[in-house]
N, C-alpha and C positions, 0 to 999 in steps of 0.2 A: 429476814431479808432486808437489806439496806435499800434505800431509795434508788441508788444508782443501779443496782442489780435488777430492781423491779422495772426501771425504765428500759434497761438493756433487753430484758426478757420480753417486754411489751413491743418494743420496736422490732425485735427479731421475729416475733410471732406475726406481726402485721406485714412485714416486708418479705416474709419467707417465700411466698408465691412469686412476687416481683423479682426477687433475687434469682430464683430458679429460672425464670423466663429470660432475665438479662444474661445469665451465664450461658444458657442454651443459644441465645442469639449470638453471643461472642464466639462460641464454638462453631456455629454454623457459618458465621462470617469468615472465620479463619479457614474452614473447610472450603468455602466458596472461593476464596482468594487462592488457595492451593490448587483447586481445580482449574481456575482461570490460567494460572501460570503453567500448569501441566499442558493445558490446551495450547497456549502460546508457544511453548518450546517445541511442540510437535507440529506446529503449523508450518507450511511451506514458506520460504523466504519470498518476499515480493520482489519481482524483477525491477531493475532500474529503468529509468527513461532511456538511458543510453543503450542498454541491452535491447529493449524493445525497438528503438529506432534502428539499430543495426539489423535486427531481424526483418524489418519491413521496408528498409530503404531501397533495395533493388526494385521491388514491386512498385513502390510509390514513385520512384524516378521514371520507371518505364511507363507508368500511367500518365505522369505529368508531361513527359516528352512526346508522347503519342508517336506519330510517324516521323517527326523531325529529328529525334535523337538529342534534342537540346531542351532544357527546362531551367527556369529560374529557381532560386532557392524557395521563394514564396509558393510557386506552383508545386514543388516537391512537398513542401510542408502541408499544403491543403490536401494533397493526396495521402500523405502519411498520417495526418492527425486522426482520422477515424479508425485506421488500423491500430494505432498505438493506444488510443483511448479505449478501444474495445478490450484491451488487455490490462488496464490499470484503472485505479480509482482517483488519481490526481488530475489536475488540470495541466494542460500542455501550453507552456508560454511560447508564443511564436518567435519572439526575439531570441530566447534561449535556443530554440530549435535552429533558427537560421544562422545565428552567429557562433554557436558553440558545437552543436551536434553535427550539423550538416558538413561543415568543413572537416571535422575529424573523421567522419564516417565516409565521406566521399573519397578519401584517400584509400580506404580499405575495401570498399564495395566496387566490384567490377560489374558494370552494366553493359550487356551486349548491345550492339547497334541494332535498332528495330528493323532496318532495311535489310541488312546482310546477316544478322544473327551472330556476328563475330565480335568477340570481346576485344577491346583495344590492347 
């Protein structure tokens, strides 16, 4: 046996267990990643801030307006914030809410007058 073959045989013998563990770890990692992506594909899509704001806007406006029927955008935002945050994991930016969401949604949401109960 030549010296190169002897070194190769010695290294293979010494690293045999380590190689087996390393290959198993790589297989397990690949299986773990595959399981993660299977989970992510099956997971329900998170709703957007706009969807959540639309869902809670009428209630938030009614709470903010009280008996007067009129509320500022900031009052509506303070009433809507806990409702929206309960359904999502992200922070709610008050400037984005007041300047982007509220004007778009206020055209779509019809809030009945608290005194008469009649929608405009």
